[in-house]
C-alpha positions in Angstrom: -61.2 20.6 -32.7 -63.2 17.6 -33.9 -66.2 16.7 -31.9 -66.0 13.3 -30.1 -68.4 10.6 -30.9 -70.9 9.1 -28.5 -71.2 5.4 -28.3 -73.9 3.0 -27.1 -74.1 -0.8 -26.8 -77.3 -2.4 -28.1 -76.4 -6.0 -28.8 -74.1 -6.9 -26.0 -70.3 -7.4 -25.9 -69.1 -8.6 -29.2 -69.0 -7.7 -32.9 -71.8 -5.3 -33.9 -73.2 -4.9 -37.4 -75.2 -2.1 -39.0 -76.6 -1.5 -42.6 -79.2 0.4 -44.4 -81.9 -1.2 -46.6 -81.3 0.1 -50.1 -83.9 2.0 -52.1 -86.1 0.3 -54.6 -87.6 -2.4 -52.4 -89.5 -3.1 -49.2 -88.0 -1.5 -46.2 -86.1 1.1 -48.2 -84.0 3.3 -45.9 -84.5 1.3 -42.8 -81.6 0.8 -40.4 -80.8 -2.8 -39.5 -78.5 -3.8 -36.7 -77.4 -7.0 -35.1 -74.7 -8.4 -32.8 -73.7 -10.9 -30.2 -77.0 -10.8 -28.2 -78.9 -12.7 -30.8 -81.3 -9.9 -31.8 -81.8 -8.6 -35.3 -83.4 -5.1 -35.1 -84.8 -2.4 -37.4 -84.3 1.1 -36.1 -85.3 4.6 -37.0 -82.9 5.7 -39.7 -83.7 9.4 -39.1 -82.6 9.5 -35.5 -79.8 12.0 -34.9 -78.0 9.5 -32.7 -78.3 5.7 -33.0 -78.9 5.4 -29.3 -82.2 7.3 -29.8 -83.4 4.3 -31.8 -82.6 1.7 -29.3 -86.1 0.2 -29.2 -86.2 -2.3 -32.1 -89.2 -1.9 -34.4 -89.3 -5.6 -35.3 -86.9 -7.9 -33.4 -85.7 -11.1 -35.1 -83.7 -14.1 -33.9 -80.1 -14.0 -35.2 -78.2 -15.7 -32.4 -74.6 -14.5 -32.3 -74.7 -12.9 -35.7 -71.3 -11.4 -36.8 -71.9 -10.2 -40.4 -74.8 -8.5 -42.0 -75.9 -7.8 -45.6 -79.0 -6.0 -46.8 -80.7 -5.9 -50.3 -84.1 -4.9 -51.5 -86.6 -6.9 -49.5 -84.1 -9.2 -47.7 -81.5 -9.2 -45.0 -78.9 -11.9 -44.4 -76.7 -12.7 -41.4 -73.9 -15.0 -40.6 -73.8 -17.1 -37.4 -70.5 -18.9 -37.0 -70.9 -21.6 -39.7 -74.5 -20.8 -40.8 -76.1 -18.2 -43.0 -79.7 -17.1 -42.5 -82.1 -14.8 -44.4 -85.1 -12.7 -43.3 -87.7 -10.8 -45.3 -88.0 -7.0 -45.0 -89.5 -5.0 -43.5 -90.9 -7.2 -40.8 -88.0 -9.7 -40.6 -90.4 -12.6 -41.3 -89.8 -16.0 -43.0 -86.4 -16.8 -41.5 -84.7 -19.5 -43.5 -81.3 -21.3 -43.3 -79.3 -20.8 -46.5 -76.0 -22.5 -45.7 -74.4 -24.5 -43.0 -71.1 -26.3 -42.4 -68.3 -27.2 -40.1 -65.8 -24.4 -40.6 -66.7 -20.8 -39.7 -68.2 -18.5 -42.3 -66.4 -15.1 -42.4 -67.9 -13.1 -45.3 -71.2 -12.6 -47.1 -72.6 -10.4 -49.8 -76.1 -10.1 -51.4 -76.5 -9.5 -55.1 -78.1 -6.1 -56.0 -81.4 -7.8 -56.6 -81.3 -9.8 -53.4 -81.8 -13.0 -55.2 -78.3 -14.5 -54.6 -76.2 -14.7 -51.5 -72.4 -15.2 -51.6 -70.9 -16.8 -48.5 -67.3 -17.9 -47.8 -65.1 -18.5 -44.8 -62.3 -20.8 -43.7 -63.1 -23.6 -46.1 -62.1 -23.3 -49.8 -64.6 -21.9 -52.3 -67.2 -19.2 -52.4 -70.8 -20.5 -52.5 -73.5 -18.6 -54.5 -76.8 -19.5 -52.9 -80.4 -18.8 -54.2 -82.1 -16.9 -51.4 -85.5 -18.2 -52.3 -84.7 -21.9 -52.4 -81.3 -22.2 -50.6 -79.9 -24.1 -53.6 -76.2 -23.8 -54.3 -76.1 -22.1 -57.7 -72.3 -22.2 -58.2 -69.2 -22.6 -56.1 -66.3 -20.3 -57.1 -62.9 -22.0 -56.7 -61.3 -19.7 -54.3 -58.6 -20.4 -51.7 -59.6 -20.8 -48.1 -59.8 -18.1 -45.4 -61.9 -15.5 -47.3 -62.3 -12.3 -45.3 -64.4 -10.0 -47.5 -66.9 -10.2 -50.3 -68.6 -7.4 -52.4 -71.0 -7.6 -55.3 -70.7 -4.8 -57.9 -73.9 -2.7 -58.4 -74.7 -4.4 -61.6 -74.4 -8.0 -60.3 -71.9 -9.0 -63.0 -68.8 -9.3 -60.7 -68.0 -10.4 -57.2 -64.8 -9.1 -55.5 -63.2 -11.2 -52.7 -60.3 -10.8 -50.4 -58.5 -13.5 -48.4 -56.5 -13.6 -45.2 -53.4 -13.7 -47.4 -54.2 -10.2 -48.7 -55.0 -11.4 -52.2 -57.8 -9.6 -54.2 -59.8 -11.5 -56.8 -62.6 -10.4 -59.1 -64.9 -13.2 -60.2 -67.2 -13.2 -63.3 -70.5 -14.4 -62.0 -71.7 -15.8 -65.3 -68.6 -17.9 -66.0 -67.6 -18.5 -62.4 -63.9 -17.7 -63.3 -61.6 -15.0 -62.0 -61.1 -12.1 -64.4 -58.5 -10.3 -62.2 -56.4 -11.0 -59.2 -53.7 -9.2 -57.3 -51.6 -11.2 -54.9 -50.4 -9.6 -51.6 -52.4 -6.4 -52.1 -53.4 -6.0 -48.5 -51.5 -7.0 -45.3 -52.1 -10.5 -44.2 -54.7 -11.4 -41.6 -54.3 -14.1 -38.9 -56.3 -17.1 -40.2 -57.4 -17.9 -36.6 -58.9 -14.5 -36.0 -62.2 -12.9 -37.3 -60.4 -9.8 -38.6 -61.9 -8.4 -41.8 -60.5 -7.3 -45.1 -63.4 -6.0 -47.4 -63.3 -4.2 -50.8 -66.1 -1.9 -52.1 -67.5 -0.9 -55.5 -68.2 2.6 -56.6 -71.9 3.2 -56.6 -71.9 4.6 -60.1 -72.4 1.2 -61.8 -69.3 -0.3 -60.2 -67.0 1.7 -62.5 -64.3 1.5 -59.8 -63.2 -1.0 -57.2 -61.5 0.1 -54.0 -59.6 -2.4 -51.8 -57.5 -2.2 -48.7 -53.8 -2.0 -49.5 -50.6 -2.1 -47.4 -49.0 0.6 -45.3 -52.2 2.6 -44.8 -53.2 2.7 -48.5 -56.5 2.1 -50.4 -55.9 1.0 -54.0 -58.5 1.8 -56.7 -58.9 -0.3 -59.8 -60.9 0.4 -63.0 -63.6 -1.9 -64.0 -63.2 -4.1 -67.1 -59.5 -3.2 -67.7 -58.6 -3.7 -64.0 -55.9 -1.2 -64.2 -54.8 0.5 -61.1 -56.0 4.1 -61.3 -55.4 5.6 -57.9 -53.7 4.9 -54.6 -55.1 6.8 -51.6 -52.6 7.1 -48.7 -54.6 7.4 -45.4 -52.4 6.5 -42.6 -48.8 5.4 -42.9 -48.0 2.2 -41.1 -51.6 1.1 -40.4 -53.3 -1.5 -42.5 -56.8 -0.6 -43.8 -59.5 -3.2 -43.4 -62.9 -1.8 -44.4 -63.7 0.7 -47.2 -67.0 2.3 -48.3 -67.9 4.8 -51.0 -70.3 7.7 -50.3 -73.6 7.5 -52.1 -72.5 10.0 -54.8 -69.0 8.4 -55.1 -67.1 11.5 -54.3 -65.7 10.3 -51.0 -64.4 7.2 -49.4 -64.4 6.1 -45.8 -61.9 3.6 -44.5 -61.3 1.8 -41.2 -57.9 0.5 -40.2 -56.7 -2.0 -37.6 -55.6 0.8 -35.3 -59.2 1.7 -34.5 -59.3 4.8 -36.7 -62.0 5.7 -39.3 -60.9 8.2 -42.0 -62.7 10.0 -44.8 -61.0 11.2 -47.9 -62.0 12.8 -51.2 -61.3 10.6 -54.1 -59.8 13.3 -56.3 -56.4 14.0 -54.8 -56.9 12.0 -51.7 -57.6 15.1 -49.5 -58.2 14.0 -45.9 -61.6 15.3 -44.6 -61.7 13.9 -41.1 -60.8 11.1 -38.8 -62.2 9.6 -35.6 -60.7 7.2 -33.1 -63.1 4.4 -32.1 -63.1 2.5 -28.8 -62.3 -0.7 -30.8 -61.7 -1.8 -34.4 -64.6 -1.0 -36.8 -66.6 -4.0 -37.8 -69.1 -2.1 -40.0 -69.3 1.3 -41.6 -72.1 2.5 -43.9 -73.1 5.9 -45.2 -76.5 7.3 -44.3 -78.8 7.2 -47.4 -80.0 10.8 -47.0 -77.9 12.7 -44.4 -74.2 13.8 -44.1 -73.5 11.0 -41.7 -71.6 7.7 -41.3 -73.0 4.8 -39.2 -70.3 2.8 -37.4 -70.2 -0.4 -35.3 -67.1 -1.9 -33.5 -65.8 -5.3 -32.6 -66.8 -4.4 -29.0 -70.4 -4.1 -29.8 -70.6 -0.3 -29.7 -72.6 1.8 -32.2 -72.4 5.4 -33.1 -73.4 7.9 -35.8 -70.7 10.4 -37.1 -72.6 13.5 -38.2 -71.1 16.1 -40.4 -68.6 13.8 -42.0 -68.1 16.0 -45.1 -67.2 19.6 -44.3 -69.8 22.2 -45.2 -67.5 23.8 -47.8 -67.4 20.6 -49.8 -70.2 19.0 -51.9 -72.3 16.7 -49.7 -72.1 13.0 -49.9 -75.5 12.9 -51.7 -75.3 15.9 -54.0 -75.5 15.0 -57.7 -73.2 17.5 -59.5 -72.2 17.8 -63.1 -68.6 16.9 -63.8 -67.4 20.5 -64.1 -69.0 21.5 -60.8 -67.6 18.5 -59.0 -64.1 19.3 -60.4 -64.3 22.8 -59.2 -65.6 21.9 -55.8 -62.8 19.4 -55.3 -60.1 21.8 -56.5 -59.4 20.2 -59.9 -57.9 22.5 -62.5 -60.0 23.4 -65.6 -59.7 20.8 -68.3 -58.4 18.2 -65.8 -59.2 14.5 -66.1 -61.8 15.0 -63.3 -63.5 17.7 -65.3 -63.2 15.7 -68.5 -62.0 18.7 -70.5 -59.7 16.7 -72.8 -61.2 14.3 -75.3 -57.9 12.4 -75.7 -57.8 9.9 -72.9 -54.2 9.4 -71.6 -52.8 6.0 -70.9 -53.9 4.9 -67.5 -57.1 7.0 -67.4 -60.5 5.5 -67.6 -62.2 5.2 -71.0 -64.8 7.8 -71.8 -68.5 6.9 -72.1 -69.6 5.8 -75.6 -73.2 6.9 -75.1 -76.3 6.1 -73.2 -77.2 3.2 -75.4 -74.0 1.2 -75.1 -74.8 -2.1 -73.3 -71.5 -2.4 -71.5 -71.1 -3.1 -67.8 -69.5 -0.4 -65.9 -70.5 2.6 -68.0 -71.6 5.6 -65.9 -75.2 6.4 -66.0 -74.9 10.0 -64.9 -73.5 13.0 -66.6 -69.8 12.1 -66.4 -67.2 10.0 -64.8 -64.5 10.8 -62.3 -61.1 9.7 -63.5 -57.8 9.5 -61.7 -54.3 10.1 -62.9 -52.4 6.8 -62.9 -50.0 6.4 -60.1 -47.3 3.9 -60.9 -46.8 1.3 -58.3 -43.5 1.4 -56.4 -40.6 -0.8 -57.4 -40.4 -3.9 -55.3 -38.1 -3.8 -52.3 -34.9 -5.8 -52.1 -35.3 -9.2 -50.6 -33.3 -12.1 -49.4 -34.2 -15.5 -51.0 -35.4 -18.0 -48.5 -36.1 -15.6 -45.7 -39.4 -15.1 -43.8 -41.0 -12.3 -41.8 -40.8 -12.5 -38.0 -43.7 -14.1 -36.3 -45.4 -12.8 -33.1 -42.6 -14.3 -31.0 -39.9 -12.6 -33.0 -38.7 -15.8 -34.7 -37.9 -15.9 -38.4 -35.8 -17.7 -41.0 -33.0 -15.5 -42.2 -32.3 -18.3 -44.7 -34.0 -21.5 -45.7 -32.2 -23.2 -48.6 -31.2 -26.6 -49.8 -28.3 -26.8 -47.2 -30.3 -25.9 -44.1 -31.7 -23.0 -42.2 -30.5 -19.9 -40.4 -33.1 -19.2 -37.6 -33.2 -15.9 -35.8 -34.7 -15.9 -32.3 -35.3 -12.6 -30.6 -35.5 -12.4 -26.8 -38.9 -11.3 -25.4 -37.3 -8.4 -23.5 -35.7 -6.9 -26.5 -32.2 -8.2 -25.7 -29.7 -9.7 -28.0 -31.1 -12.6 -30.1 -29.4 -15.7 -31.3 -28.9 -17.2 -34.7 -29.0 -21.0 -35.0 -27.5 -22.9 -38.0 -29.1 -26.2 -38.9 -28.3 -28.5 -41.8 -30.8 -30.8 -43.5 -28.1 -33.5 -44.1 -26.7 -34.2 -40.6 -24.6 -37.1 -42.0 -22.5 -34.6 -44.0 -22.4 -32.0 -41.3 -21.9 -33.9 -38.1 -20.4 -31.0 -36.1 -22.9 -28.6 -34.7 -22.2 -25.0 -35.6 -22.2 -22.8 -32.4 -25.0 -20.3 -31.9 -24.3 -16.8 -33.1 -25.2 -14.1 -30.6 -26.9 -11.2 -32.4 -25.4 -8.1 -30.9 -25.7 -6.1 -34.1 -29.3 -6.8 -35.0 -28.8 -8.9 -38.1 -31.7 -8.8 -40.6 -30.1 -10.6 -43.6 -28.4 -13.9 -43.8 -27.3 -16.7 -46.2 -26.2 -20.2 -45.4 -23.4 -21.3 -47.8 -21.2 -24.4 -48.2 -18.3 -22.7 -46.4 -20.0 -20.5 -43.9 -22.6 -18.0 -42.9 -22.8 -14.4 -44.2 -24.9 -11.9 -42.2 -25.7 -8.2 -42.5 -27.2 -5.7 -40.2 -28.9 -2.3 -40.9 -27.5 1.0 -39.9 -28.6 2.5 -36.6 -28.0 5.9 -35.0 -24.9 4.6 -33.3 -23.5 2.0 -35.7 -23.1 1.6 -39.5 -24.5 -1.2 -41.6 -22.2 -4.3 -41.3 -21.4 -7.5 -43.2 -20.2 -10.5 -41.2 -18.8 -13.8 -42.5 -18.4 -16.7 -40.1 -16.9 -20.0 -41.5 -18.3 -23.4 -40.5 -14.9 -24.7 -39.6 -12.0 -22.3 -39.3 -8.4 -23.6 -39.2 -7.0 -20.3 -37.9 -7.8 -18.0 -35.1 -10.1 -15.1 -35.9 -11.4 -16.7 -39.1 -14.5 -14.7 -39.1 -14.5 -11.2 -40.5 -16.8 -8.1 -40.2 -16.9 -5.2 -42.7 -18.5 -1.9 -41.8 -20.1 0.0 -44.7 -19.7 3.8 -45.2 -22.3 6.1 -43.7 -25.4 6.2 -45.8 -24.8 2.8 -47.4 -26.7 -0.3 -46.3 -26.6 -3.9 -47.2 -29.7 -4.9 -49.1 -29.0 -8.6 -49.8 -26.1 -11.0 -49.2 -24.9 -14.3 -50.6 -21.9 -16.7 -50.3 -20.3 -19.2 -52.6 -17.5 -21.8 -52.4 -14.7 -19.2 -52.4 -16.4 -15.8 -51.8 -19.2 -13.8 -50.1 -20.9 -10.8 -51.5 -23.4 -8.0 -50.7 -25.5 -5.6 -52.8 -25.9 -2.2 -51.2 -28.1 0.8 -51.3 -25.3 2.7 -53.0 -26.0 0.5 -56.1 -22.7 -1.3 -55.5 -21.9 -5.0 -55.6 -19.1 -5.8 -53.1 -17.4 -9.1 -53.4 -15.0 -10.5 -50.8 -12.9 -13.6 -50.4 -13.8 -16.0 -47.5 -11.0 -14.5 -45.4 -12.3 -10.9 -46.0 -10.1 -9.7 -48.8 -12.0 -7.3 -51.0 -12.0 -8.8 -54.5 -13.9 -6.2 -56.4 -16.5 -3.5 -56.2 -18.9 -3.3 -59.2 -21.5 -0.7 -60.1 -25.1 -1.7 -60.6 -27.3 0.1 -63.2 -30.3 0.2 -60.9 -31.4 -0.5 -57.3 -30.6 -4.1 -56.2 -33.4 -6.5 -55.9 -31.7 -9.7 -54.8 -28.5 -11.6 -54.8 -27.7 -15.4 -55.0 -24.7 -17.6 -55.3 -23.9 -21.2 -56.1 -20.4 -22.8 -56.4 -18.2 -20.2 -58.1 -21.2 -18.3 -59.7 -22.8 -15.1 -58.4 -26.0 -13.5 -59.8 -27.4 -10.1 -59.0 -30.8 -8.7 -60.0 -31.6 -5.0 -60.2 -34.4 -2.7 -61.4 -33.9 -1.6 -65.0 -36.8 0.9 -65.0 -40.0 1.7 -63.1 -42.8 -0.9 -63.0 -45.8 -0.8 -65.3 -49.2 0.4 -64.1 -50.2 -3.2 -63.4 -47.2 -3.8 -61.1 -45.1 -5.7 -63.5 -41.4 -5.2 -62.5 -38.7 -4.5 -65.1 -35.7 -6.4 -63.9 -32.3 -7.2 -65.3 -29.7 -9.7 -64.1 -26.0 -10.5 -64.4 -24.1 -13.7 -63.6 -20.4 -13.8 -62.8 -17.7 -16.4 -62.5 -15.9 -15.0 -59.5 -12.7 -17.0 -59.8 -12.2 -15.9 -63.4 -13.4 -12.4 -62.7 -15.7 -12.6 -65.7 -19.4 -11.8 -66.5 -21.1 -14.9 -67.9 -24.4 -13.5 -68.9 -26.6 -10.4 -68.7 -30.1 -9.7 -69.8 -33.8 -9.0 -68.9 -35.4 -11.3 -66.3 -38.8 -12.4 -67.5 -41.8 -12.2 -65.2 -45.5 -12.9 -65.4 -47.4 -9.6 -66.1 -48.4 -8.0 -62.8 -46.0 -10.0 -60.8 -42.9 -9.5 -58.7 -39.7 -11.6 -58.2 -39.9 -13.7 -55.0 -37.0 -16.2 -55.3 -33.8 -16.6 -57.2 -31.1 -19.3 -57.0 -28.8 -21.6 -58.9 -29.8 -25.2 -59.8 -27.4 -28.0 -58.7 -26.4 -28.1 -62.4 -25.3 -24.5 -62.3 -28.2 -22.6 -64.1 -29.8 -19.5 -62.7 -33.5 -20.0 -61.8 -36.1 -17.5 -60.7 -39.7 -17.6 -59.4 -42.3 -14.8 -59.6 -45.2 -14.1 -57.4 -47.5 -15.8 -59.9 -45.7 -19.1 -59.1 -43.9 -19.4 -62.4 -40.4 -20.8 -62.2 -38.0 -20.1 -65.1 -34.4 -21.2 -65.8 -31.7 -19.5 -67.8 -28.6 -20.8 -69.6 -30.2 -23.6 -71.5 -30.5 -24.0 -75.3 -31.3 -20.9 -77.5 -29.6 -18.7 -74.9 -32.9 -17.6 -73.4 -35.0 -18.3 -70.3 -37.3 -21.3 -70.4 -40.3 -22.3 -68.2 -39.4 -24.9 -65.6 -42.3 -25.2 -63.2 -45.8 -23.7 -62.7 -47.3 -23.6 -59.3 -50.7 -22.9 -60.8 -50.5 -26.1 -62.9 -49.3 -28.2 -60.0 -51.7 -26.9 -57.5 -54.6 -29.3 -56.6 -56.3 -27.2 -54.0 -55.6 -24.0 -52.1 -52.0 -25.0 -51.2 -49.0 -22.7 -51.7 -45.6 -23.9 -52.8 -42.7 -22.1 -51.0 -39.6 -22.8 -53.1 -36.4 -23.9 -51.5 -34.3 -25.4 -54.4 -34.9 -25.7 -58.1 -33.3 -28.5 -60.2 -33.8 -29.5 -63.8 -35.7 -32.6 -62.8 -37.6 -31.5 -59.7 -38.1 -28.6 -57.4 -37.8 -28.8 -53.6 -40.5 -26.8 -51.8 -42.5 -26.6 -48.6 -46.2 -27.2 -49.3 -48.3 -24.8 -47.2 -52.1 -24.6 -46.6 -53.5 -21.3 -45.6 -50.0 -19.6 -45.4 -47.5 -18.2 -47.9 -44.3 -18.9 -45.9 -43.3 -21.6 -43.3 -43.3 -20.8 -39.6 -40.3 -21.4 -37.4 -40.7 -24.6 -35.4 -40.8 -24.3 -31.6 -39.3 -26.7 -29.1 -39.3 -30.3 -30.3 -41.7 -29.6 -33.2 -40.2 -30.8 -36.5 -39.0 -28.3 -39.1 -41.1 -27.8 -42.2 -41.0 -30.8 -44.5 -39.5 -30.5 -48.0 -41.5 -32.0 -50.9 -40.3 -32.9 -54.3 -42.4 -31.9 -57.4 -41.4 -32.7 -61.0 -40.5 -29.9 -63.3 -42.7 -29.2 -66.3 -41.0 -27.8 -69.4 -44.2 -26.0 -70.6 -44.9 -28.3 -73.5 -48.4 -28.4 -75.1 -50.6 -31.0 -73.5 -52.3 -33.8 -75.4 -51.1 -36.1 -78.2 -49.2 -39.3 -78.0 -46.3 -39.7 -75.6 -46.8 -36.4 -73.7 -45.2 -37.8 -70.5 -42.3 -39.3 -72.5 -41.7 -36.1 -74.3 -41.5 -34.2 -71.0 -39.0 -36.7 -69.7 -36.9 -36.4 -72.9 -36.9 -32.6 -72.4 -35.5 -33.1 -68.9 -32.8 -35.3 -70.2 -32.0 -32.8 -72.9 -31.6 -30.1 -70.2 -29.2 -32.3 -68.2 -27.1 -32.9 -71.3 -26.8 -29.1 -72.0 -25.9 -28.5 -68.3 -23.3 -31.3 -68.2 -20.0 -30.0 -66.8 -17.7 -32.9 -67.7 -17.4 -35.7 -70.3 -18.7 -38.4 -67.9 -21.8 -36.3 -67.1 -22.3 -35.6 -70.8 -22.1 -39.3 -71.7 -24.6 -40.2 -69.0 -27.0 -37.5 -70.1 -26.8 -38.6 -73.7 -27.6 -42.2 -72.7 -30.6 -41.0 -70.6 -31.8 -38.9 -73.5 -31.6 -41.8 -75.9 -33.6 -44.0 -73.5 -36.3 -41.3 -73.2 -36.3 -40.9 -77.0 -36.9 -44.7 -77.4 -39.8 -44.6 -75.0 -41.3 -41.7 -76.9 -40.6 -43.3 -80.3 -42.6 -46.4 -79.1 -45.6 -44.3 -78.3 -45.3 -42.4 -81.6 -45.0 -45.6 -83.6 -48.0 -47.0 -81.9 -49.9 -43.9 -83.0 -48.6 -44.2 -86.5 -46.6 -41.0 -86.3 -43.8 -42.2 -88.6 -42.4 -38.9 -89.7 -42.0 -37.8 -86.1 -40.3 -41.1 -85.3 -37.8 -40.6 -88.1 -36.8 -37.1 -86.8 -36.5 -38.5 -83.3 -34.2 -41.3 -84.4 -32.0 -38.8 -86.3 -31.4 -37.0 -83.0 -30.3 -40.1 -81.1 -26.6 -40.1 -80.0 -25.6 -43.8 -80.1 -25.7 -46.5 -82.7 -27.4 -48.8 -80.1 -30.3 -46.3 -79.7 -30.8 -46.2 -83.5 -30.8 -50.0 -83.6 -33.4 -50.0 -80.9 -35.5 -47.6 -83.0 -35.3 -50.0 -86.0 -36.5 -52.9 -83.8 -39.4 -50.8 -82.5 -40.5 -49.9 -86.0 -40.3 -53.5 -87.0 -42.3 -54.6 -83.9 -45.1 -52.1 -84.7 -45.0 -53.3 -88.4 -44.1 -49.8 -89.7 -42.2 -51.2 -92.7 -41.6 -47.9 -94.4 -40.3 -46.4 -91.2 -38.1 -49.4 -90.5 -36.6 -49.0 -94.0 -35.7 -45.3 -93.4 -34.4 -46.0 -90.0 -32.2 -48.7 -91.4 -30.7 -46.1 -93.8 -30.0 -43.9 -90.8 -28.4 -46.8 -89.0 -26.2 -47.7 -91.9 -24.9 -44.2 -92.4 -24.3 -43.9 -88.7 -22.3 -47.1 -88.7 -20.4 -46.1 -91.9 -19.3 -42.8 -90.4 -18.6 -44.3 -87.1 -20.3 -41.4 -85.4 -21.2 -42.7 -82.0 -22.3 -39.3 -80.6 -23.2 -36.2 -82.5 -24.4 -32.8 -81.4 -27.7 -31.7 -83.0 -27.9 -28.5 -85.1 -30.8 -26.5 -86.4 -32.5 -28.0 -89.4 -31.9 -26.0 -92.7 -35.6 -26.3 -93.5 -36.5 -24.1 -90.5 -39.2 -24.7 -87.9 -36.7 -25.2 -85.1 -36.3 -28.9 -85.7 -33.0 -30.3 -84.5 -31.1 -32.8 -86.7 -27.6 -34.3 -86.3 -24.9 -32.6 -88.3 -24.5 -35.6 -90.6 -28.2 -35.7 -91.3 -28.7 -31.9 -91.6 -30.1 -32.2 -95.1 -33.0 -34.4 -94.0 -33.9 -37.9 -95.0 -34.4 -37.1 -98.7 -30.6 -36.9 -99.2 -29.7 -40.2 -97.5 -27.7 -42.7 -99.7 -28.8 -46.3 -100.0 -26.2 -48.8 -99.3 -24.6 -49.8 -102.6 -26.1 -46.9 -104.5 -24.1 -45.3 -107.3 -22.4 -42.0 -106.9 -24.8 -39.2 -107.1 -27.8 -41.5 -106.8 -30.1 -40.3 -103.9 -32.8 -42.2 -102.1 -36.3 -41.8 -103.3 -37.6 -38.2 -102.8 -40.5 -39.4 -100.7 -38.9 -40.9 -97.6 -41.8 -43.3 -97.2 -42.1 -44.4 -100.8 -41.2 -48.0 -101.8 -37.7 -48.7 -103.0 -37.4 -49.0 -106.8 -36.7 -52.5 -108.0 -33.2 -53.1 -109.3 -32.9 -53.2 -113.1 -33.0 -56.6 -114.8 -29.7 -57.7 -116.2 
């Protein structure tokens, strides 16, 4: 039976903070506390219980302090939107280091105490000189930072935001060296809830950060590989973590008011305590087997005997073999360091005491963890959001409109509302759908709505289709799945609806409910999307990499023809997951990953191509929530401080769609960069054309873009590039325009060569020609009639077998005298 803790309030009602002054400076080992009462106090660190040290040794003014950091000779506190510093051990020389309008939420002192990092609800992390209050650097972070931690060597700063993203910053360059999006559960941006990482005391060789579902994730310094995942409490989000002084143990506090201690090797649970409120600070005692805790309610306590007596104490310095034996590691294990060959995923061995590399262990050895592969990403519904506090969520938010689920507060049946963006095309209001089955998936299609519910104890998983306008009675249909099979994602097209299930099956139905086919998937389904007569499914091909990169494959089908159109690997940014998939209005499959990269399939070369980059388009801390992707522009909801739109309440307007131009991923710089991008968009539209009229229009648009690009190139005297560009034009009129442009810019040699191209185009009568790869390689595209390049062009009136001059820009030879 665990002994209960005794609590005492020393700083009034409100968040309390506690920390020890580190060794190696004035005030080493002193206990510093503060809280809502405005007192900054130094207490007896050797007192058995914190309430025995209630009389402050040296009080200081810190009105309403809510965060505390201590370094050798200095202590810093946060007070709403201000940061102050005091000198240890007497708390003298108070000085204001930072001030602003928006609240500050996190701070961290460098190991030397010379630099203070502060951040909060405004964008950026400020690095301040403690001595002069000068701003040394501002790190370009997103707003709503909730945790900061300097590594013990002062080379890196770890930050966590309210969005759950972890970022590691290089202090010298000011740039991020590692980031992991969505690592922890999200935090309400209006609250003061914390989310703080911690570095291993052994030179910062490891970084621990709160994860999701009760986990703490451990990363290796320098390589930033995930080396361990410690499961502490299923279903509860961790918020604070702290390593023991010898690095063998880790304490973590969650949002359910529990503090737990585990051994790093194997994640063995050593103890847990329930606090009267969520923990706001936890710190290990510098010399005793104890943990000092403070809560959001202003209560302080000391947890004695944290580590059981049969385990090495939190301060014992052991050699590697002894530590391995004490923690139950097998001889020769990676913890003991018995194998000289480091397996993939383990930490690199030390190179020697003289190696000047950050992160090398300065003791006898290093504790390594076997790599634990991250789990495959769960199936998701494109365009859906998580329920908010009131139970509202979007089951679907796409280019047509929205499916909004509204749950009743008392837990009764909810309703699903269908709304269209274009009310001129959809004048009739679709009746509300009463949610008796507990629908969790939905898709809004051109012909109707498809919904799916999970299985319960009393009912199987179901798939329901309801048309927008039914001409016959009982036009809607409901399909019940077999026991043990659940719908994971759904989609509907012009003539069908479909569902991918947990049995690795793809079930396709007609709009009336006829079962068209049942296909087997080679792996667990990830998502499903449809557009027109096309259907695409994405599934897991193999387990993710250690950095979280998913290995996905996709298939697209023409449902009416019953044929597979394409299949292959779906490219993702390393370390990312798939977050959206859909068809462009032109009919190409597009996908977005968690890094914000949008790619499109089905264009030239038969491969995926970059279409849009959120990182390149981002101007501040905004997030682009994708709704529709076209070849010319993407439709998205631009969000600040959130990753998905909230459901509007009452008369509040729905989220506004913004249009952003696509970017084909061309190299920046040079002449005519904007015109070259526009030409690429026209080229995409030509390749996606579905009929002759669309093809002709796309060719004309491409020629116009090519002429604008040719003008920029001719102005920059890029004649060879101009000639190649003209050879790819589709119409005689476009080539004539190229000749006039060359003449206008006085590029005489270019005008001569373009005249030859025009003459041959007129002689052959080829008004439109498809380009083909150049025989000289390099990926250049030339029209079929010009595939041999400009060196083989015939001059008008030349004798048979007589070629133009080998140099396309040489002067024409004079005719022979009679």
